[in-house]
Steps between C-alpha positions, in 0.01 A plus 500: 500500500701801619878505472719757675834616361762749607624738229602847404288773331651586166249768404172660613267672259130583510443316825659177369835367623723264311677266740790270416451179698529123451683538169223708353338847500158535655256791451358586842277743679578624850286408800241769576629520857826656376310809378322532837838488669648759262747247360592503131705220342794611289744350256767317698266394780541140617150358527290191564238438234205262480432330167185306410341389177155662529581828672741792451842468652560713807783652694439373851806631683776754445823404672693754706695735277875525526486843338246723331538806281207732436654643183560281304230291673673166542554262793795288615766638275859496622652719226385822344663557161505876452532576129618835365611608153795724412258704282159488335368552769761693690582324827361646825728413791225612740264238359770234512590591860138500612455150365823388668393652832161327485669167432754549780221590741330166421818294531505438121832509321508773230701429182560763230478442125602781267365460147548650150878523527507501118348849521720656768767467768393316818823545695379784722181317609690174540764665720234652730315173565781247494690741726209501742516120524231387263535218253487684168467384141555715192324366193408556137200314368637564150843336546383286795803608700436452874196275458665199664588708810131581536416133466736424790327769707167329450591130537331342799328819612149647491567833337290801400598747231435868555595827333358780290296414193711465186826394668482158335365261763288298258776500237745373760262217589483405134881487481512272804247255358289532188215310673466806725416718200300804604360781294745788485411859431662790322642793686280803490731776377251767593466385861859389538395177668367161399143401454375247753503165324476249787156496657533264801762334715575153370748242625685274258693186606867561423831327580378338822306802618251752367522846344222756505426741221336805662315808380730788410551796730417855391573640845543402862312774675158577642271207567716271284796509731599273782685748727780400731472687828776741597610278791561207265625695195872526588521120544354457148815662356748220568810716444380725788501214752871503595461867601171485686549558873816702450345841442554779752130513589271203555218693327706543182286479183803452269379784279676826598593432865833608646725215613321250276709190425296427190556846354871464569497175304329676213762774512776238490344323203408182694127562436390625157354845469197371302414238765517756779294746292231231465510438872450871573206521259341190646554630854323826411204301367454293819637717781154607615326160450411309816469123509131518595427714192593226254 
C-alpha cells in the first residue's frame, strides 16, 4: 500500500533526501524524471512523497518555490541571516553587500548578525547596516549578549545563514539551541579565514520555523556568484530607492555621474560610503553582462 505525504526537505546528500512529513523524517530518492527535466530538489523544497513498505520512498512532486537562492542552495526561505565578525576573519563589506543584494533581488529579507564582539568593536558595522534599514543584531557567543535578538529574528521564519567561513555561524547555532550542535573549526591564522566545516545545507526545525546551516563562503566571484544585473542592482540597495528617478539623467549609473541624486545622498551622509563603494564594485563586475549570457 502506497501512502502520499506532503513535507519539506531538510537535507539532501549523496542522492538521498531527508523529508520531514507526517510527524516523521523519511529517506527518499527523487523520481528519475526530475533529472531528465533538469530539476534538482533542494533543502527547503515543499514536496509530495510516496511511502511504501517494500520499496524505496520517492519524491513524486516538488511544489512551486516561493524563493530560491543558488548560493547558498536553498529553497523557500524568507530571511537571509548574513553573519559577519568584527575580526578573525576581518569583515568584508563587499561580501556582506553582495549577499544582501542577492537576497533583495529574490524578495528575501536580509538581516545582519555581527559576531565576536568580545574581540572588537562592532559599532561601525552596526551603524552602517542598521542605518541602511536592516534589522541588525550584535552578539558575543562567549557572553551570549544579543542571542535573544537573533532568536526573535528567526521565530516563525524559514531562514538561511550565510557569511564567510570562520565568522561563527555554527557556534551561533549552538548558542541558540544545543540540539543544533554542529562541528566548528579553528581559524586558519596563515590563510586569515576559516576552514570550511559545514558540508551541506541542512534545515533544522526551530521556534515555529526552520533555520538552515549552509556551507561557508570563501568568495562570491567567478562561477560561484549569483550576479544581480546592472538594471536591477540599484533597487537591491534599499537606501538608494528614495533617490532613484531624481537624477539629472535617466541613464545615470549612480557611480560617477553628474547630477546623480544617489551620489548627493552619499555626499550628505545619508548613504554610507562603504555601501556605495560596494555598489560601484558590483556595478563594474556586471555592467557588461547581458541577461541572455547568464
